[in-house]
Residue, then its C-alpha position, 0 to 999 in steps of 0.5 A: m472558463s467559469l469557475l463554480k463554487v457550492d457548499d453541497i450538491q444534493t438529489t432532487g429529493g434534497a439528499p446530501n450527495r455523499g461518496h463522491i471523490i474530492q481528491v486523488v494522490s497517486t505514485t509509481m514505483t518503477e524502479l527495482a528494489a532490495y530491503s535486507i531485513s532482519g528480526m521482523t522489522w517492519t520497513e518503509v517501502t518508500p518510493l510507494t509513500l503518499s501524504i493527503t490532506p482531507r478536506a473534511s474531518n469525515s472523509k474517508i480515504l481509499c487505499m488502493l495498493t499493487m505491487g507489480g511482484m515480490a520475491s524473496s532470498t530463500s525458499g520457506q520466507r515468511y513474509g508480509v506486506a502492511l498498509r501504515r497511516n502515520s506511525s501505526n499500521i492499519a488494515v491488519n489482523t487484530n487478533t492477539g497473541n504472539y503473532t505477527q499482523a498484517s495486511w498481507a501475506y506469502t510464504g517464499r519460494g526462492l524461485g530464482n528468475a521468477l515473481e512470487g508474490h503480487p500483493a494487492f489490496n484496498h482499505l477504506d480508512s477513517p482518519s477523522t482529521t483535516s491535518s495532513v495524513t501519510y501512508r505508508v507501505m511496509i514490508t518485513t520478514e522472518g529471520s534476516y533475508t532480503l525482500y524484492v520489489n518489483r524484481s526476482q530474487s535473480d533477475s537475470s537479463s533474459s526477455s523471459v524475466f519479469r520486471t514490474a511496476s508497483s502504484f498506490t493511490l489515494m483518494e479523499v472520498s466524501a462522507 
């Protein structure tokens, strides 16, 4: 087997060849989860936590999240999802005021055996480091309610009730 090592690849015109994928880290959450949340507390969906160590400080990290499905315990319950880099939520609305900044939000309908929301979003992040960076998927809800991931509220045993999987992928992109 041969090994080729180079410092840079350039186009035939001599321009740097940027934008290629350097590394990929991914996880799939197949288990069911129920999170009891109170007081708008951001809660980590731990099976969707990933760490990546960028190889260059100017690299970008493409974060791609698809949650197979979420449900709420109560009709009219508002809930949200945020992407967190280390200890700060990112890719959220930054308007000031008495709002909760989220990457994705939904109003639950308490549909029993139906999935209500399917959060999915992408974000191109610039962590500006070569140290390990941890990305977390965070969820919250108003009041004191339960949020379900990969399952419906009732989750009755029936061939017409769906269970899903969620996935989270990080790709380091050269700058």
